[in-house]
N, C-alpha and C positions, 0 to 999 in steps of 0.2 A: 506630529505627522500631519501631512497636508489633508485638508478636508476633501473628501471625494467630490469630483465634479460630475454632476448628473448629465449624462449624454442623452438618455432616453428613459422614459418610464413605461414604454410599451414595446420593449424589444423581446421577441420570442426566443426561446432557447435555440431553435433551429437557426435563427438569424445570428445569434451569438456564435454558434458552431461554424457558420460560414465565415464570420469575421476572424475567428480563431484560426481556421484553416489557412486563410490568406496570409496571416502573419507567421504562422508556424512554417508554412511552405516557402514563403518568399523572403522572410526576414529572420529566420532561425529563432523564433520565439519559443518559449516553453508554455505549456498549457496544462491546466487541471480542469477536467470536465465532471460536473455532478450529474445528477439524474433528475429531470424535471418532474418525474412521477413520484419522487420521494422528497417531501418538503424539508426533512431534516438534513438532506444532503444536496440541496438545490443551488449551492454557491459554486460558481466556476471562476477560474482565474486565468488570465493571459499575461505573461511576463514578456514585455517588449523591450528589446535592445539592452542586454545586460551591461551594467556600468561598473559593477564591482563584484567580487566573489571571494568566498572563503573555501579553500580546499585543504583538508587535513589528511595527510598520508599516514600510513602505518609507521609506527615509531614514536608518535606523539603519545605521551603518557595520559592515562585516564584522568589524572588530577588536573591536567592543563585544559582539558576540553571544555568544561563549563565556562570558564572565564573567556576563552577565545570565542565561543559561540555568543555569549552575552555581549561582548564588546562589538561584534559584528552586527548582531541582530537588533540591539537596542540603541545603537548610535545612529544618528542621521535619520533619513526617511525610509519607510518600508512600503509594503510588506516584503518579506524575504521568502523566496521559494527554493526548495532543494530536496535532497535526500540524505538519509543516514543509512549506511550499509550495515548488514548483519555483523560484519567484523568489528564495527565500532562497539557493538554490544559485547563482543568477546574481550575487547580492550577494557571496557568499563567494568566487566565482571571478573577480570583477571583469569580468563580462560585462554590458555596457551594453545597455539596451533603451528604445525610445521608446513601448512599449505601455503602455496604462493598467493599473495594478495593481488587480486586482479583489478581492484577498484579503490578509489580513495575511501577513507573512513567516512567522510562526509563531504558534500559539495553543496554550498548555498550561494544564491545569487541575489543581488539587488539590481533593479531595472530602471531605465529611463521612465518607463510608465508601466502601470499594472491596470489592466481592465478587469472589472469585476461584474459578473452577471448574477443577479438574484432571481432564480427561477420562480420563487414563490410569488413575487410581485412584478416580474418582468422588467426590473430596473437594470440599467446599464450605467456603470460608474467608472470614472477614470481617476487614478491617483498618479499625479506627476508634479514634480517641482517646476517643470518647463511650461510656462504659461503659453508660449508660442505653440508648443506641441498641442496643448489642450485646446486652443482655439481652432486649430486646423483639423483636429482629429474627427470631430463630429461630421463635418462636411465630407471628409475623405471616405469614411466607412460605408456611405450609402451607395458607392459605386462598386462594391465588392460582390462577386458572383457566387454561385452555389458550390457546394462541396462535390467534387466528381464522384460518380458511382464507379466502384471497382469491385472485381471479384476477390473474395478472400482466398488465399492460397491454401492448398492441402498438401500434405507431405506423405510420400510413400514410405512404408515401413523401412525399406532398405536405405532411405535417405536419412533416417533418424538414428543418432548415436545416443544411447542412454548411459549415464554414469553408473546407474544401478538398473540393470535390466530386470525382467520378471523374476528370474532365479535369484539375482542379487538382492532385489528389494525384499522378497519374501524371506530370504536368509537374514536380512537386516531386521525384519519384524521379529523373527524367531529369537535373535540375539537380544533384542529389546525386551522381549518377554522374560528372558533370563535375568536381565538387569532389574526388571520390576520385581521378580521373585526374590532377588538378592537385596531388595530394599534401596537400590541406588536411584530409582525414579518411580513415580507413580503414573506418569503419562509423559510420552515423548513424541515430538513431531519429526517424523522421518521423511526425507524428501529425496527426489532424484532430479537430475538435470538432463534435459533433452537438447541436443545440438543438431540444427538443421541448416542446409544451404539457404542463403538469403539473397543470392546474386540477382534473381529476377524480381525481387520485392522492393517496392518503394515504401520505406517504413512509415512515412507520414500519411500517405494514402491508406496504408494498412491500418494505422491507428484509428483514423476517422471512420473507416469502414467497419471496424470492430465496434466502435461506439454506437454507430447507427443500427447495427444488427443486434448487438448484445449489450445494451446499456447497463451500467452499474454505477454505484454511488461515488467511486473515487478513482476515476480514470486519470492518468497523468502521462504526459510525454515530456521528457526532460533530457537535454543534451549534456553530455559529460565526456570530455576527452576523446573525441572521435567516435563515441558510441551514443546511441539513443536508447533511453530507458522507456519502455512501453508498459505501463501498469494498468490493468483492468480490474483493480481491486474492488470488492464489495464491502470491505471491512474497515470501520473506523477504529483507530487506535486510541487517540486522545483528542478531544475537542475542549478548549478552554475559552469561555465567553465571559468577559468581565469577571474572571476568577472562578466561574462555575465550571466544574469538570464533568466530562462524560466520556466513558469508554464503552464500546459495544463488542465484546469478544464473541467470535463465532466458533462454535464447536458443535459438530453433529451434522452429517451430510447424508442425503438420500437422493439418488438419481431417479428421475421420473420421465416418462414419455408424455403422459397426460396428467395435468394437475388434478388432485382430488383431496378433499378434506380427510378422507381415510388415511392417505399417505402422510398428511401432516400429523394426524394423531399417532400413526405408527412411529414416526420419528420422535415425537414428544414422549412416547411411552417406552421407548427403547432404553433398557437399563444401561447398556454400553454407552449410547450417545448422551444420556443424562449424566453419567459419571464423567465423560469427557468435558462437558460444558461446566458442570458444577465445580470440578477441580480447578479449572482455569478461572472461573469467576472468583473463587476464593483467592487465587493467586493475584488477580488484578486488584481486588480489594486491598490486599496487603501491600501491593506495589504502590498504589496511589495514596495510601493512608499516611505514609511518611511525610508527604507534602500537603496534606489536606487538614483542615480544621478538625479537631477531635470531635467525634460524634457525627460528622457530616457525611460520611461514606455510607451509602445505602445501595441496595440492589432492587431494580424494578424490572417488570416484564420478563421474568425468568422463563426461559424456554420458549421465547417467541420464535416464529418461523417466517422466513420470506423465501421467494423463489428467484433464482438467477441462473442463467446458463443451463436450464433444464436440471437444476439441482435445487432441492430444498435445503436450506441452511438454518440451523438453530442458533439463537443468540440471546444474550441478556444485556441489560443496561446497568452499568455501575456508575453512580453519580457521587460527586463530592464537591468541596469548595476549598480553594487554595487557602492555606494557612497564612497568617500574617508573616511577612518577610520572605515568602516563597513566590517564585514566578514559574511561568510555563516551561522554561528550559530546565529548571530544577526537576520539575515533574517528569518531563520527557526523558531526561537522562537517567533518573532514578528508576523509572519503569521500563526502560529500554533494554533489550528488545521485547516485543510483546509476548506475553505468556502463551498466547494461542499458537505461536509458531516455535516455541521452545519446548515447553512442558513444565512439570514441576516435580521436585524443587528445581528452580530455574538454573542455577549454576551447575548443579550436578547433571541435569539433563543436557545442558550445552556442552559439557565435557564429553558426555557419551555421544552426542551428535557428531562431534569432531572425530571421534573414533569410527563411527558407523558410516559417515558420508565421505566418499572420495573426492567430492567437489567442494569448491568455495561457493558461498551463496551470494556474495556481493549485495546489490540493491535488493534482491529477492529476500523476503523475510526481514528486511529493514523497514524504513518508513519514508513516505513522501510527506513533506511538511510545508505549511504556509504559516509564517510567524508574523503577526501584526504588531506585537508589543509584549511587555511582561505578563499581561493578563489575558492575552488573546492569541489563539493558535488553533490550527486544524492539522491533524496528522492521520494518515492511513497506515494500515499494515500492508506492505507491498507484496501481497500474494497475487496469483494470476498475472505474473509479471515476466516480461521478456526483455532481452537486451539485443539490439541490432548493432553489430560491429562493422563499421564502414570499411576498415582495412581488411579484415578477414572475410567479409561478405558472408557472414553466417549469423544465425539467430540462436541464442540460448534461452531456454524456457524451463522453469522449475515447477514441480508440483509435489504434494506430499499428503500425508494423513496423520492423525493423532492416534498413537498406539497406547492402549490400556490393557489391563490384565486379561480381559476376555476378547481381545482382538484376534481375528483370523487372518493369517498372512495373505492368503489369496484375496480375501475381501478387501483388505487394506490396499493391495496393489490395484485392484479394480477401481476403488474409489479414487486413487491417485490418477489413473488413466482417464476417468470421467472428468476430473478437474482440468485435465489438459486438452480435452476434446475440441474446444472451440478454437484452439490454436493449431492443433495437429490435423484435425479433420472437421472443419466447420459444418459440413453437410450432415454430419452425424448428430449434431446438436439440435 
């Protein structure tokens, strides 16, 4: 891989965001934005001028997928940016579905150039095989102007169509509780899809306005087949750095108006929220152990809490180290989709999800990925994620919650609505 060309060692995150807006708006670039307030998620990526892509549609067997991904990602220059859909996970796990597939199983791209910003040290680097492009780029970016300020849209309740409305969602929770009592699942992530008119919305301006107002660790804007995926995720799925593995599953949510340590303690001491997180942490440990060195998988910072979108979120860190002969794609596909958005046991929960949810998930609950090479990758869980469809002029957005034996149907519905608030009604957040 080309050695990164250092453009600046004093580029602020705000300046990088301006550069990213220019290329996303004017040259159809793809972008992943981190959060400068969080050193562990301070890397941002801008993919400029796609040169090659890998698109796998439904019908590809799960056995073929790893080889096709490795051939694309590990040959030639990188990094590779793209997404894996939730339905890829169904294919990998052998979970059948009669629902129409609305998105590719995966879409990955290679670019003429990838710009990388490291928020921790304010460095700006360019990876490109094109030396002419490299030499002209530094001078060009200094003429780029600010990101426009725009109002975030709100949607009236009569404009929003839900695949599972309040009655339907609460009925789904009640059915899930029956499945738990029958021993078919211990925890299940139940979601609904919101569909809203998007004709008056410019999705690129919307994405950057969301990031400025509601920053989170793993924002992404990715173009795929006439649609724009807008992910505002706070959740790391898998990071691999020189073979060192980290996953940060999120389970446990508490909405708040004013932050207080008492609320943090309330979340951490909740038996229900503790059981949600602990079950998923155990699942993640099992998922990554197959590709990690024996004895290397450990849990750290169990039941840590952070605030995002007026929500307290509880998480843990699961660490490991790739075993000899294993690479990041082995790890990614063996652990996919993330346990925090399926439930456990994973395959059984996914089969039940297909019964309970009338909608396809597509990129939502899949993963946005950046793959540098066999031992280096970053992937998020694509929650808090929307899709803007240019042809239909509408927006799809999904939200859900984790159901365990002591879940209350109405409380789970209200948690789901709280997670959707910054998209449906930003003024309420």
